VOFI-206203 format. One line per field, with one value per residue: residue number from 1; chain; x, y, z of N, C-alpha, C, O in turn. Coordinates in pm, 1 decimal. Atoms other than C-alpha are relative to their C-alpha. Example, Ala and Ser with C-alpha at 12.3 -4.5 7.8 and 13.67 -1.06 7.14 Angstrom:
nr = 1/2 $
kette = A/A $
n.px = 89.0/-82.0 $
n.py = -119.0/-119.0 $
n.pz = 0.0/-6.0 $
ca.px = 1230.0/1367.0 $
ca.py = -450.0/-106.0 $
ca.pz = 780.0/714.0 $
c.px = 90.0/-77.0 $
c.py = 120.0/109.0 $
c.pz = 0.0/73.0 $
o.px = 193.6/-26.1 $
o.py = 118.1/219.8 $
o.pz = 66.5/89.9 $
This chain:
nr = 1/2/3/4/5/6/7/8/9/10/11/12/13/14/15/16/17/18/19/20/21/22/23/24/25/26/27/28/29/30/31/32/33/34/35/36/37/38/39/40/41/42/43/44/45/46/47/48/49/50/51/52/53/54/55/56/57/58/59/60/61/62/63/64/65/66/67/68/69/70/71/72/73/74/75/76/77/78/79/80/81/82/83/84/85/86/87/88/89/90/91/92/93/94/95/96/97/98/99/100/101/102/103/104/105/106/107/108/109/110/111/112/113/114/115/116/117/118/119/120/121/122/123/124/125/126 $
kette = A/A/A/A/A/A/A/A/A/A/A/A/A/A/A/A/A/A/A/A/A/A/A/A/A/A/A/A/A/A/A/A/A/A/A/A/A/A/A/A/A/A/A/A/A/A/A/A/A/A/A/A/A/A/A/A/A/A/A/A/A/A/A/A/A/A/A/A/A/A/A/A/A/A/A/A/A/A/A/A/A/A/A/A/A/A/A/A/A/A/A/A/A/A/A/A/A/A/A/A/A/A/A/A/A/A/A/A/A/A/A/A/A/A/A/A/A/A/A/A/A/A/A/A/A/A $
n.px = 149.9/109.7/110.2/92.7/-17.8/24.4/182.5/81.1/-72.1/90.1/125.7/-13.6/31.9/-120.7/40.1/-3.8/-167.0/-30.8/55.7/-86.1/-136.2/0.8/-14.9/-115.0/-60.1/-115.7/-118.4/42.8/-98.9/-124.8/57.7/-125.8/24.2/105.5/124.5/-39.2/-55.1/-12.3/-110.1/69.7/53.1/109.0/111.2/11.4/50.5/140.6/22.2/22.6/116.0/126.7/-11.4/83.1/100.3/95.0/46.6/99.2/-63.1/29.1/-140.4/-77.2/-101.0/-108.4/-85.1/-66.6/-84.3/-129.1/-45.5/-68.6/-84.8/-96.4/-66.1/-116.6/1.7/61.9/178.0/6.2/115.8/103.7/45.3/37.7/122.3/102.4/54.8/61.9/144.0/57.7/-22.8/99.6/120.4/7.4/30.7/120.4/99.1/1.8/89.8/101.1/-17.5/-3.7/95.2/104.8/-27.8/17.1/167.0/93.9/-48.2/106.2/121.2/-11.4/-39.6/162.3/7.0/-32.3/87.3/137.4/-22.6/-24.8/121.4/115.9/-53.0/14.2/159.9/40.9/-31.4/113.6/137.9/55.9 $
n.py = 37.0/5.5/-66.9/38.8/-20.1/-126.1/-7.6/54.8/-80.3/-130.3/45.3/-83.0/99.7/-18.6/-82.6/-144.4/7.5/-24.8/-126.0/-78.5/53.5/-73.2/-140.5/-25.6/-30.2/116.4/10.0/133.5/98.4/112.2/103.2/94.5/117.1/-53.1/13.2/-139.0/22.4/-97.9/-28.2/-72.3/-138.0/-15.1/53.9/-135.9/-76.8/63.0/-4.3/-153.2/-6.8/53.7/-79.9/-122.0/10.5/32.0/-111.9/-100.0/-72.1/84.5/-1.9/-106.1/-49.3/96.2/-2.2/-148.4/-1.4/91.2/-80.3/-83.4/46.0/13.5/-108.6/-36.1/-101.9/-143.3/28.1/36.7/-64.5/62.6/148.3/-24.4/-68.0/95.3/57.9/-64.4/20.0/131.0/20.0/-120.3/34.3/99.6/-49.1/-41.4/145.8/84.9/-66.7/2.7/119.2/12.5/-16.5/81.1/86.3/-59.7/-45.1/130.4/61.7/-39.3/90.0/158.7/-0.5/-66.4/107.8/88.5/-34.0/43.8/146.9/44.0/-58.5/98.5/122.9/-17.6/-4.2/161.6/73.0/-89.9/15.2/116.8 $
n.pz = -53.4/140.6/12.5/-116.9/-155.7/-44.6/-32.2/-104.7/-122.3/-16.7/36.8/108.6/93.9/96.3/66.6/-77.0/-19.1/90.5/23.4/-46.1/117.5/124.0/-2.7/-30.1/-161.8/-15.9/110.0/63.0/-86.3/74.2/55.6/-39.1/76.9/37.5/-77.6/-113.8/-85.9/-61.7/-48.3/-119.2/18.2/98.5/-109.0/-99.6/129.3/-7.9/-106.4/32.7/86.3/-65.2/-111.9/55.8/49.1/-94.1/-58.7/78.4/106.6/121.3/79.2/84.4/-101.0/-33.0/103.4/-8.5/-105.8/28.5/102.2/-83.6/-85.3/126.6/41.2/-74.2/-136.0/44.9/-12.3/-163.3/-84.8/36.4/-82.2/-122.8/4.0/54.3/-105.2/-88.0/43.2/-10.8/-120.1/-93.7/36.6/-78.7/-163.5/44.6/4.7/-149.9/-92.3/31.7/-62.2/-146.0/-47.5/13.8/-75.0/-133.1/-19.6/31.1/-154.4/-79.3/36.1/-66.9/-152.3/-32.2/24.5/-98.5/-128.4/9.0/23.9/-142.1/-66.2/57.5/-79.9/-161.4/-10.8/5.7/-119.5/-122.1/36.1/10.2 $
ca.px = -13304.0/-13564.1/-13839.1/-14089.3/-13920.9/-13918.9/-14304.9/-14371.6/-14139.2/-14337.6/-14656.6/-14632.1/-14762.1/-14463.1/-14667.0/-14626.2/-14240.0/-14202.0/-14402.9/-14187.7/-13883.6/-14013.2/-14135.5/-13789.1/-13872.6/-13658.5/-13309.5/-13329.4/-13231.3/-12914.8/-13030.9/-12839.0/-12919.5/-13222.4/-13398.4/-13395.5/-13174.7/-13240.3/-12973.8/-13001.5/-13013.7/-13295.7/-13489.6/-13403.5/-13566.2/-13877.0/-13910.2/-13899.8/-14155.3/-14388.0/-14326.9/-14434.8/-14698.1/-14830.9/-14834.3/-15075.9/-14839.9/-14945.0/-14712.4/-14659.7/-14516.1/-14284.4/-14167.8/-14099.1/-13908.3/-13660.9/-13654.2/-13518.5/-13303.3/-13126.2/-13053.7/-12814.0/-12745.8/-12864.8/-13247.7/-13168.2/-13418.8/-13677.6/-13660.4/-13698.5/-14005.4/-14182.5/-14117.7/-14194.3/-14522.1/-14647.3/-14486.4/-14739.8/-15012.0/-14948.9/-14968.5/-15264.7/-15444.3/-15295.5/-15465.6/-15752.7/-15742.1/-15669.7/-15977.4/-16185.5/-16052.4/-16081.6/-16463.8/-16547.4/-16372.6/-16601.4/-16885.7/-16766.5/-16739.8/-17111.3/-17221.8/-17090.0/-17231.9/-17570.2/-17499.6/-17410.5/-17710.0/-17955.5/-17813.4/-17849.1/-18239.0/-18273.0/-18128.1/-18389.0/-18686.6/-18640.2 $
ca.py = -13.2/-138.3/53.7/-162.2/-187.7/209.2/186.2/-41.1/147.5/486.2/345.6/528.1/344.3/278.9/482.9/806.3/710.2/708.0/1036.0/1192.4/1088.5/1218.9/1565.1/1608.1/1607.3/1307.9/1301.8/1021.9/719.3/472.6/198.1/-129.7/-397.8/-155.7/-176.0/157.9/149.4/395.6/572.5/715.9/1076.2/973.4/835.7/1156.1/1341.2/1108.1/1127.9/1564.0/1507.0/1325.8/1565.3/1880.0/1716.2/1585.9/1915.1/2046.2/2182.9/2096.8/1940.0/2215.5/2392.4/2099.7/2098.0/2480.3/2429.6/2182.1/2375.4/2643.3/2420.8/2327.6/2658.5/2714.2/2914.1/3215.7/3080.2/3027.8/3323.7/3208.7/2861.8/2994.1/3222.4/2946.3/2727.3/2997.2/3042.2/2696.6/2660.7/2990.8/2816.5/2508.3/2669.6/2857.4/2482.1/2345.8/2616.4/2573.8/2215.1/2242.3/2457.8/2205.9/1960.6/2136.8/2228.9/1836.6/1730.2/1970.8/1829.1/1460.8/1575.1/1727.3/1447.0/1220.7/1392.3/1383.2/1001.0/963.3/1184.6/954.6/641.9/776.7/873.3/514.8/360.1/571.7/492.8/126.7 $
ca.pz = -5585.7/-5907.4/-5982.9/-5820.3/-5486.7/-5498.0/-5586.0/-5306.6/-5068.8/-5129.3/-5231.0/-5559.1/-5860.8/-6126.4/-6368.1/-6124.3/-6107.5/-6459.1/-6502.6/-6256.1/-6491.1/-6769.5/-6679.8/-6525.1/-6126.2/-6126.5/-6318.9/-6587.9/-6360.2/-6444.3/-6608.9/-6533.3/-6833.3/-6925.3/-6601.6/-6336.9/-6104.3/-5842.5/-5644.8/-5278.8/-5422.7/-5643.8/-5341.5/-5130.5/-5425.7/-5437.0/-5075.6/-5123.2/-5385.6/-5170.0/-4865.4/-5105.4/-5257.4/-4921.1/-4797.7/-5070.1/-5352.3/-5690.9/-5898.3/-6144.9/-5824.8/-5746.5/-6070.4/-6053.9/-5737.0/-5910.7/-6210.6/-5983.6/-5800.4/-6142.7/-6191.9/-5909.8/-5614.6/-5773.6/-5740.3/-5308.6/-5235.3/-5487.7/-5362.3/-5011.9/-5091.3/-5273.3/-4964.2/-4717.7/-4919.9/-4883.0/-4515.2/-4400.8/-4597.9/-4404.6/-4058.8/-4177.6/-4221.5/-3914.6/-3713.0/-3884.1/-3821.7/-3460.1/-3409.5/-3584.7/-3373.4/-3060.3/-3104.9/-3224.0/-2875.1/-2704.8/-2892.0/-2788.9/-2407.5/-2438.7/-2587.0/-2355.4/-2066.1/-2187.2/-2271.4/-1891.9/-1771.0/-1984.3/-1836.9/-1483.7/-1526.0/-1667.3/-1369.6/-1139.9/-1353.9/-1331.7 $
c.px = -130.3/-100.3/-119.7/26.2/-11.1/-142.6/-59.6/59.9/-90.4/-147.3/-50.9/-11.6/155.3/-35.2/63.2/161.5/71.3/-20.4/83.2/129.7/-34.9/-54.0/90.4/-14.8/102.1/117.9/-30.7/109.0/85.8/-114.9/115.7/-72.5/-167.9/-123.5/46.6/27.3/-4.3/95.6/-51.7/-13.0/-140.5/-98.8/-35.6/-105.4/-150.8/-35.3/-47.3/-83.0/-97.0/-29.8/-60.3/-129.5/-94.5/-65.9/-103.1/60.0/-40.6/111.0/65.2/118.5/118.4/95.4/60.4/126.3/129.5/44.2/120.7/132.3/94.6/73.8/111.9/-31.3/-99.1/-174.4/2.9/-123.9/-136.2/-52.2/-82.9/-126.9/-69.4/-7.9/-48.0/-141.3/-86.6/23.5/-136.9/-146.9/-2.4/-51.5/-102.3/-131.4/-9.1/-78.3/-158.4/-48.2/-19.3/-140.7/-103.6/-15.9/-60.7/-161.7/-56.5/31.0/-75.5/-121.5/0.0/-2.3/-123.0/-57.4/-19.1/-66.5/-135.4/-41.0/-51.3/-144.2/-112.5/-18.8/-39.3/-144.6/-34.0/-27.2/-121.6/-120.2/-5.2/25.4 $
c.py = 6.1/115.4/-55.8/12.2/167.7/10.7/-58.1/103.0/135.5/-5.3/83.6/-108.3/-7.6/86.2/153.7/7.3/18.7/130.1/77.3/31.7/94.4/172.0/68.3/29.7/-93.2/-3.9/-141.4/-117.3/-92.9/-61.3/-114.7/-128.1/54.6/23.6/124.1/-51.6/151.7/25.1/44.6/142.4/7.2/-69.0/109.3/84.8/-32.7/50.0/185.6/24.5/-7.6/81.9/121.0/-31.6/-47.1/120.4/142.0/79.7/-97.0/-30.8/74.1/84.6/-99.4/6.6/151.9/19.7/-65.0/36.1/88.8/-55.5/-44.8/119.6/51.7/50.0/127.1/2.5/-37.3/104.8/-13.5/-126.1/-5.2/60.0/-120.8/-114.0/49.6/18.1/-134.2/-51.6/85.9/-70.0/-106.1/-0.8/70.1/-129.7/-51.7/65.4/-8.9/-111.3/-32.3/48.9/-90.8/-123.9/16.2/8.0/-179.8/-62.0/64.7/-79.9/-133.4/27.9/-3.1/-109.0/-104.8/25.1/-30.7/-151.8/-58.2/31.9/-71.8/-100.5/-1.7/1.3/-130.4/-70.8/39.8/-64.1/-166.8/-44.9 $
c.pz = -153.4/44.5/75.0/136.9/27.2/-4.2/133.4/122.4/22.1/-25.8/-134.1/-112.0/-109.5/-127.1/48.5/-34.1/-168.7/-61.5/68.3/-101.9/-88.1/-9.3/64.2/179.8/31.6/-115.6/-48.3/87.3/-83.7/1.6/-1.0/-95.2/-49.6/82.5/80.5/79.9/107.5/119.4/128.5/-52.4/-67.3/109.3/118.4/-84.2/23.4/154.3/0.7/-47.7/56.7/113.2/-92.5/-59.3/109.8/88.2/-89.3/-117.1/-135.4/-81.6/-93.9/122.7/47.1/-82.2/0.3/118.6/-63.6/-104.7/59.2/49.9/-107.8/-42.9/61.7/126.6/-33.2/3.6/141.1/6.5/-111.2/52.9/125.0/16.0/-19.6/143.7/125.0/-35.1/49.6/178.0/74.9/-33.5/103.5/162.9/2.1/24.8/119.9/132.7/-22.4/23.2/156.6/54.2/-50.0/104.4/163.0/37.3/-3.4/144.4/105.6/0.6/59.7/154.8/7.9/-6.4/84.4/112.1/-8.8/-7.4/158.7/82.3/-45.6/67.5/152.6/12.2/-26.6/124.8/114.1/-64.5/26.7/102.6 $
o.px = -178.3/-109.9/-177.0/-52.3/-59.3/-205.1/-156.6/-10.6/-137.2/-214.7/-165.7/57.6/230.9/62.3/126.4/213.1/179.5/60.9/128.5/164.2/22.1/-15.4/62.3/69.6/189.8/85.9/-83.8/231.6/61.2/-220.9/232.6/-146.4/-252.1/-237.5/165.9/-33.7/66.4/118.5/-173.3/-113.9/-210.5/-208.5/-136.2/-197.1/-235.0/-106.0/-166.7/-144.3/-186.8/-149.4/-175.6/-210.6/-215.9/-171.0/-125.3/-12.7/-36.8/205.6/185.4/240.6/216.7/214.7/182.5/221.1/240.0/160.6/239.8/234.7/211.4/181.8/194.7/-138.7/-197.3/-246.9/-94.2/-229.2/-237.1/-164.9/-183.2/-192.0/-127.4/-117.6/-110.9/-224.4/-182.6/-65.1/-206.1/-241.8/-88.7/-119.5/-148.2/-237.6/-108.1/-123.5/-240.4/-157.3/-101.2/-199.0/-204.7/-121.9/-131.2/-213.5/-149.2/-56.3/-98.7/-173.6/-95.3/12.3/-171.7/-75.0/-127.4/-136.5/-189.8/-150.8/-147.4/-205.5/-205.5/-123.9/-78.6/-193.7/-106.0/-134.5/-165.7/-188.4/-117.4/-12.2 $
o.py = 106.1/175.2/12.8/68.3/198.0/54.9/-9.9/160.8/161.4/94.9/128.1/-210.0/89.4/126.5/227.3/105.4/75.3/176.0/167.5/141.8/203.1/248.2/187.1/91.2/-64.6/-15.0/-231.1/-121.8/-124.1/-43.2/-92.7/-203.8/-30.6/54.2/154.1/-149.8/249.1/-71.7/60.5/190.4/108.4/-103.3/123.7/124.5/44.6/150.7/210.1/123.8/75.4/80.4/144.4/60.6/-43.0/126.2/261.6/170.1/-219.3/44.5/61.2/95.2/-40.4/19.0/164.1/97.3/-22.4/7.3/72.4/12.5/-42.4/118.5/118.5/43.7/168.3/101.2/-109.9/47.8/32.7/-155.2/-73.1/24.3/-167.7/-149.2/-23.5/-10.1/-113.9/-118.0/37.4/-61.8/-89.6/-77.1/63.7/-120.5/-88.4/3.4/12.7/-101.7/-109.6/-23.4/-93.8/-172.6/-57.0/-20.1/-218.0/-130.4/0.8/-146.7/-171.5/-80.0/-88.5/-165.9/-157.5/-62.2/-108.9/-188.9/-127.2/-48.1/-75.4/-119.1/-98.8/-84.4/-187.0/-109.4/-41.5/-127.8/-215.1/-158.6 $
o.pz = -206.8/151.6/159.6/213.4/136.3/92.2/192.0/205.1/132.9/-1.7/-132.4/-108.3/-104.3/-190.5/-27.4/-87.7/-184.6/-141.8/-2.3/-144.9/-98.3/-98.0/79.5/244.9/113.2/-234.0/17.1/97.2/-200.2/61.6/-32.5/-32.3/-78.0/47.6/75.8/122.2/81.6/191.9/139.8/-1.0/-70.3/65.1/187.9/-12.3/69.1/151.6/18.1/-8.6/42.5/142.3/-56.4/-68.4/89.5/151.9/-70.4/-158.4/-149.1/-105.1/-117.3/111.0/91.8/-54.4/-9.2/106.1/-30.0/-132.4/32.5/44.2/-69.0/-101.9/-0.3/186.4/28.5/-9.7/162.0/35.2/-57.9/93.0/146.9/114.1/78.3/187.3/201.5/51.2/124.0/231.8/164.4/44.3/189.7/231.5/116.1/86.2/183.2/229.0/66.8/79.5/206.3/134.9/20.2/143.7/232.5/145.4/68.1/197.9/208.2/90.0/127.6/212.1/82.0/101.4/109.5/163.3/69.2/34.2/192.6/152.9/34.9/128.9/217.3/85.6/55.7/170.9/195.3/15.7/42.0/131.2 $
């Protein structure tokens, strides 16, 4: 898959894909006649990077994860710890978001009740 197609598929600027390759997040991409040709494993890596970034992981930590990955299975525990830390953070954020949603739902409900009461009073007045 060409870089423009990858860019469109994942809504990432071409410059970001090049940067990921430059800093080592993506292995150097095979080139056919000078044009980057992304393979399936490159796409999986990009999807994982997006997942980690969408989960709030800073790019430096994403790079740290892939640096550990390249060092092999002796880093499995370190990678697990890194992912577990982010998992726990996301679970905490989800809990906070759920509390906010619950409160907003309550306020919507209360506001709708007031609107209905006001409309009922207006009906009686007319």
